[in-house]
Every structure is written in C-alpha cells, then in structure tokens.
N, C-alpha and C positions, 0 to 999 in steps of 0.2 A: 518402476520408481515407487519407493515406498511413502507413504504420506507422512510428513514431518509432524510430529505433535507441537503445536503451538500455543501459547498462553491466551487464555480467556475462551470465550465459547464462539464454536465455529459458527459462522455467516454464511459462507457462500465461497465458491470457487468465481474467480475473476478473470476474464482474458484481457491482455492490455488492449488498450484502444489505438496503439500504433505500433509499428516495427521499430527494431533498433535504429533509430535516426540520429542519434548523437553518442559520440565516442567520447570515453574520458579515459585519459592515460595519467596515471600517478608516477611520481617520481620514485617512489618506494611502495612495495607492495603492501596491500590492507590485508591485515590478518582479522578484520571485522567488517560486516556488511555497512555500506556507505549509509548516511542519514538520507530519507528521502527530501526531496526538493520539489519546489513549484507546487506547495501544498495548497489548495484552497478548498473552502467548504461554503457553499451557497443554499440557502434555505429558500424554499418556495411553499406558500400556503399557509394557514395559521390552524393552530391546535391540533387535533388529529389528523388533520388534512396535510400536514406539514411533510414536505419532499426534501430530503437531502442529497445534494449531488457534491460528491467529494472527489477530488482529483489529485494526483499526486504522481511524481515520477521518481520510480524506483530503479536502483542502478543494478545492472545483473552482470556478474562476472563472464568474463569472454568464454569461460570453459562451459557455461551453462545455455548457451544459445543453442537453440534447437539446430539439428542437422539436417543436411538434404541428404539425397539418393548417394551421393558420391563420398559421404562423410565429412564436408566442409559445412561452415557454420551458415546458416541461413536465415540472414537478418531481416528477411520481409516476413518471417513467421510471427504470430502473437504467442506471447507467453501467458501460462495460466498462473495465478497467483492463489494461495488460499488465504481467506481473510477471517479474522474473529475479532471479537470485541472483550471489552472489560469496562463496566461503566465505573468510573473512580469515584464519583457522586452524581447528584440530579442534575448537575451543569456542566460535567466533563464526560467524554467517552474516549477511550484509548482504542485505535483500531491496530490491529496486528497483520501486515503484509508479509508472506513468507512464499518461498518456493519450496518444493517438495525436495530439491536437490541438497546435500549436505554442503555447507560453504567452504569454499577453498579458497585459500589466499590468492591475491591476482593484482596487477597493476593496471590491467585493462576492465573496462566496464562499459555496459550500453546502455542507456537510458530507454526506459519503457513507460508511457504513460499508463496510470491503471484507475480506471473511473470506477468508484464506489458508491451505488445510490442506496438510500435507505431510509426509512421512517422512523422517527424516535419511539413512535408508539410500538414498534417492533421490536424494541430492545429493553426489556424489563430493567425498571428503576432508573429510566434516563427519562429527564423532563423534556416536553415537546418544545422548550423555550431554552434549551441548553446553550451554550456560549462558546464551548472549546471542544476542539477535536485535537488529539495527539495521534499521530500516525508513526508505527515503528515497522522498521525493516527488520524483521525477527530473525535471528540465529539461534541455534539450539543452546548456546550459552548466553543467558540473559544478560550479563554483563557485556557481552559483545554487540548486542542488539542496538540500534541507533534510530531517534526518533526526531520528529518535528512537530510543534505545536502551533496551531492556527486558529483564530477566532472566527466563528459561524457568521456569515454577513447575510443578510436579506437579500433576496432577488430583486428584480425589478418589479417595481408596482406593489412591493410589500412593505410593511410597516415594522 
C-alpha cells in the first residue's frame, strides 16, 4: 500500500481504539469521505505541560476494511490512520486524518474511533491555550475532504 500524501505536517500514524462496531448505510453512494463525528478535545495540564486528548469517529468505506485469511472483511482488526496537522492561527489547529487507501464511492461505512494525543508545545506556532480543533477526514481531492470543528475543553480539575 502506497502512503497517501496529505495536507499539513505529518504527525503520526495512529491505530483506531475500536474495531468496526457501527455500520452506516446511505441511500445513495457517497463520492466523498464522510465528516468525522463525535469529535472531542480535552486539555489537561497547564502551560508547557498541557496534553490534549482528541477523540473522533472516522467512517471507513466497507471496501477498505482489513481482510482475514479467507479474504472476508475482518471487523475486529484495528485500522491505522495517517495523521498530520496545520496551524491555522495560534488559537486553532487543523488535524487531518487519512487512510492510505484511495477513496472509493460507497453506500456502506464502518465507524472507527481514532484517539490522537499531543502537546501544543510539540506543534510549532500553536499557543498552549489554543481553543479550537478542526478534524478533517482527508481525501486526495481537497474539495472532497470533510471536517468537523470543536472547542477544546478543560479536563477535570483544570481551570
């Protein structure tokens, strides 16, 4: 599998924290990736010690589900996602989430929870007190990519 070039600066490869546990079937095939859902960003710590726990659900086309030895979809396997970032301004970062597979139109998608952990100090140009994260399910066609924006919340015991 060839690595897809995605926008921004490469950050990491992240495995889903769940197997495909939710199936979504559309009436008409989608020719573009579905927007991430259930996006949350929680900040813990202060200043240079701030750590961000970003969680999002990414829908993967049924044709890109890992196969078992019999060539059938194996919904129990984690999927690896290519993660990159782009700092829009000191208060906002955009996180790009991509599969290395070329996007294929489909009616059937499976939900995978993708955990992304980072510190603002590790991303040049991002303020430790940034307030907004946009997560984009990246497609090689930038106009085909879909995103969801969320506000960073303070974790328990933080002000």
